[in-house]
N, C-alpha and C positions, 0 to 999 in steps of 0.2 A: 500801528507798529507792533510786531510780534517778536518776542525774545524766546528762544528755545535753548535750553541748556543741554548740550551734548555731554559734557563732562563737567564735574565739579570737584574732582580730586587733584591731588598733588602730582609730582612726576611719576611716582611709582605707582600710583592708582591703588583701589582698595578693592577687595580685601588683600592684605599682605600675606604671601605665602609662608613667611615666617611665622605668623600668627595662627594660621589655620593648620599648620603642621607642628605645632610647638608639642614639646613632651609634657605629659600630665602633671609633673610636678611644677611647672611654671604656672603663674597667675594667668587665667585665660584673659584674651583680649575682647572685651565685650562688643567693641565697636566691629572688628572684622569677623567675628564668629556670628554676629546676629545678621551680617550680609548673606549668609548661607540659608537663612530662614525667610519665609514669605513675608513676615513682618517686618523683617529688616533690609529690605530691598533698598531701601534709600541710603543705605550706607554702602552699596556698591557705587563707587566712584571713579570713573574714569578720567584721564587727562582733562585739564580745564580746557573747554570749548563751548562756543555756542554759535546758534544762528539767528540773524537778524532779519526779518522780512517786512518790508515796507514798500509802499507805492511809488511808482516812478512818475514823472512828468507825463509819461505815455499813457499812465492809467493801468499798467501791469504791475505785479507784484514782483520785487526783486529779492533774491536770496543771498545774503552775505554770511559767510563763514568767518568768525574768528578763531584762528589757530587750528592747526591740523597736527596733532601729536601723535604719539605711538598707539594710542587706541582710537584713533578717528575712524578707521575702516569699521571697526566693531560698532562704533556708536551710529555711523550713518547707515549701516544695515538695521539698526533697530529703530531709529528715529526719523529717517528720512520717509520710509513708506507709510508710518503713522501718521505723519503730518501733510502728506501729500507733495513732497519736495522731490525735485529731480535735478534741475539745471542749477548750477552755481554761478551768480553773476560776478562775484568778487571774493577774494580771501584776504583777510588782514592779518598779518602775522605780527606779534607782539614783542618776540624777542628771539634770540638765536640758541634757545636749547631743545633738546630732543622732544619734551613734551609739548612743543609749540609747532615744530616743523618735520618731524620725522614721519609724518603721514603723507607728506608731499608726494611721495612716489605711488602711494594708494591711489592717487587721483588719476591715474591712467585709466582706471576703470570708467571715468567719465570722458576723456578725450581719445582714446584709442580708437582708431578708425572712425572718428566722429560719431560714436554710437549714441553720444547724449549731447555732445556739443564739440565744435572744433578746438577750442582752448579755453582756458581758464585765467583769469587776470589776477595777479597776485601783488599786493601792495605791501611793502616792507622796507625798512629803514637800510641805508647802504651797507652798514655794519652787518646787518642780517644776511643781506645778498651776498656779502663777501664769506660769510659762514656757510651759505648754501652752496657756493662755488666749491669751497674747500671739502665739504662733506659729501655732496652729490654733485659732481661736475657735470655729469651726463644729464642733468636737469636743465643746465643752463647752455651746455655745448653737446649738441646731439652726436657729434664726431667721437665724444668721450664714452658714448654707450658701448657695451658689450653685448654678447648673446645675441639674440634677434633683433635687438635695437628698438624693442616696443617702450617707450617712455612717453610720460605724459607731456601734453602740449602747453606751455605756459606763455603769458605775455607778463613781463616783469615792469612793475612801476616803483620807482624810488621815491619814497615820501620824506618829509622832513619835520622836525621837531616844530610844533606850533604853527604849521603851515597848512592851512586848510586845502582840501582838495575834493573834486567831484568824481564819483564813481561812474566812469564811461557814458557821460552826457545823460545820465538818468534823473538829474536832479536832486540826486542824493548827496549829502555833503558830510564829510568827516573831517574832524580835527584831531591830529595825533599830538600826544604830549608825553613827555618824560616821566615814567612811573619809578622803576626800581634803579636804586643807586646804593651801592655798598662798598665798603672797603674793610680790610682786617689790618690791624696794627699788632705786632707782636710785642709785648711788654718785656721785661727783664726776665731772662731765663731763670733767675733766682726764684723769682715769685711764682713761675710756672703756670701764669693766667695769659688768658686772651682777653682782650677787649674789642669790642664790636663798636664801629662808629657808622652813622648814617650820614651822607652829605651828597654834593653833586658838583658836577663840572661848571666853573664859571671862567676858566682859562685853558691855556693848552696844557698846563702841567697838572695832573692830578693831585700831586704832592702839593701843590701850591694852592689849588683850588679847593681842597677837601673842607667843607663846612660841617662840623660834627652837632649832632643833637646828643642828649643825654645817654651816655654810655651804659652798657651792662655786661656783666660777666656771662660768657656763654659756655665755657668748658672750665671743668675744676682743673683739668691737666692738659697741657699742650706740648708736643714734641719741640725740641728747641731748635730742630732744624727746619722750622716753618719759615717761609719768606716773611720778611717784615712787612711788605705791601702786598695787597692783592688787588688786582685791576679793577677800578670803578666800572660797573656794568649798568647799562641803561636798557630800560624795558619801556615799550610804548604802552600808554592806554589810549582810548579813543573816545571821543565824543560824537555821536552820530545824531545828525538832523535835531540837534538841541533836545532830544528826547530821551537819550540814554548816554550815561556815563559809564564807561568799561575798564575797570583796572583790574586785572587778573595776577598780576605778578609785581608787587611792590613792597618795599620796605621803608621807603622815604619819598615824599612828593616834594619836588622842589618848589619853593614859593611862587616862582613865575607861572607855574602850571595852574595855581589856584584861581586865577583869574579867568581861566578857560571853563573849570570845572563846578565852581561853588555857586550855588543859587543866589547867593548874595551878590556875587560879582557879575554873573551872566544871565540871571533869570531863573524862573521856575525849571527845576529838573524832575520829571517824573520817575525815573528809575536810575539807580546806581548799581552796579554789580563791583563788588569789592573783595579783594584777596583777604583770606584768612587762614593761615595754615595750621594754627594751633592756639592753645590757652597760654603759652609761655614765649618770651621773645625768643626771636630767630633772626639770623644774619640776613636773610634775602627775602623774608616774607614779613607781612604783617601779621603780629598775633591778635587775639580778639580785643584787648584794650586799645590798640592802635587803630583796628578797624572801627571800632565804635567811636573814637575821638574823630577819625577822617570822615565818617558818615555824618557825625553831626555838623562838622563844618562844611561838607558838600550840601547838606540839607535837602536831600532829594525826598520826595513823598514816600518812597519805599526803597530800601537798601536791601540786597540779595548778596550774601556771602558765598564765596566760592574758594575752591583751591584747598580743601581740607586734607590732612592727615588723619590718623586714627584715634587723635587724642581724646576725642568724644564722640558720641553718637548723634545722629541726627536729631533725635528727640531731646537730647541735652542742649544742643544748640538752639532748638525751638524754645526751651524753657529759658535759656540766657536771654534769647532776643525778647521775650515777653518781659523779662524784668527790666531790660534797657527801656522798654517801652513804658514802664511804670506799673506793671502787674505786681501784685503781692503774692508770694509764694509761702508755703508753710515751712517751717524751720526745718524739718527733716529733709526736704528737697534742696532746700537753700544750702545746707551744711553738706550735702553729697556734691553739689556743684563746686563748693569751694575746696572742698576735698581734690577735685579734679584740677584745681588751680584757677577757678572762676573768681576773679576779682576786679571790679570796675569803680573809677571814680564816679561821684555823682555828677549828673549833669541833666541836659534838658531830654525829656523822654522822646525817643524817635521810634519809628517802625523800622525794624531790622529782623531779618530772618534767614536760615541756611537755604541756599538752593539746593536742588537735588537734580541727577541725572533724569531728563526727560520733563522737568518743569517748564510749562508754557505760561509766559507772561504777556498781556495786552495791554497796550496803551492807546487810547481812544480819546482825543480831545483833552489830555491832560489827565484821564482817570486811569488808573492801574487795576488790573483785575488778573487773577489767577485761581486754578481750581484748588490748589493745595491749602491756601490760606484765604479761603472764600469768605469767612466770616470776620476776618481780622484786618479792618479798614485802619490805615494810619491815621493818626490825629489830624483831624481838619479835612480828610478826604471826602467824607459824607457831605460837610458844608459845602465844599467847592463844587461837588457834583450838582447838587440842587441849586446853587447859585448860577451855575451856567444854565441850567434849565429855566429858571425864571427869567433870566437874560432874554432868552430866545422868546419866550412869551411878550415880555415887554416891549420888545423891539419888532413884535409882529413876524417873526420868522417861525416857520414850522417847527413845533416842538417835538423832540425826541426824548423819549423817557429814558434819564441817565441808567446806565448799566454799572453793576458793582462787581 
């Protein structure tokens, strides 16, 4: 299996125009300004998206895209030629936001006149499909098209929470599961505070079914005309062929989803991709401490973070990941990270690093490898690779030297 990150940024993407055009009297944004330099290219972060490539039962390599947001066209132009990709076998949509589906219209470049392929198969929830019908009616009903009527050709597949499905008789199996769930409750206007709760649907009534985790204050001030409730919103994560767990938009993972994604419940997971917007708590995304806690519970050999805003640079996230893995940093570097808001509870050391646009990860016989973190093997991965190699010798199978 190959995993190629097309984008690793939040809905706005990086750099922010506000930061690179800021007046001189304002404190400069280290992350956004570095994105304009050759050394800071990993701080250019388009909308979160990825390609998964893996073999089918016919022996060919299938290309599966997860999310096609506002920056998908630019990502495809940069990374598809580099990695020899052309046809798209399927697209998995996580949720009904612009950073996940506004690039659907750009897919006409693939299907118009059958230049690359006659159609593209789209897999999404009923709620997301309803949002597509509202925002892009011509993508669902061609009679709604205007102009020349040149629209992409899709086959829509409605998928359901925790119900596995096979992609087009390829032998590739995917299990969707609920990811993002959130709500806002307005406290008394006299306190002028807003408290955020994370929970999930367990009945037909959101108000009755909301189960809360520890709350935190998000805003110092909140207008009193804010509605008391904000609709609970679900986003799909995906487990693909028991090799990859992909969770790009999450603020809470329902307990019933853990049976699907954790190594303890479902077996060894080589790679996990996990949402991490910033260092401080946020209403609809994991912040770093939540990402680390979730990664520890999932127990993948490697966890790659995605969905960043500009709160920290790529290099700073690398340093934080090394600390989570047990590395010792000098006091000056640690203090600088704490100033940024880095603070974690002690726990089991794990391998966790920031993904970046264009990062290519390979999974072969359970062993994970990438070019960016070539010499940074997760705990136990070296031992596992040599164990597999020795087993092949002992059972008289043709040995293949392990690759790292």
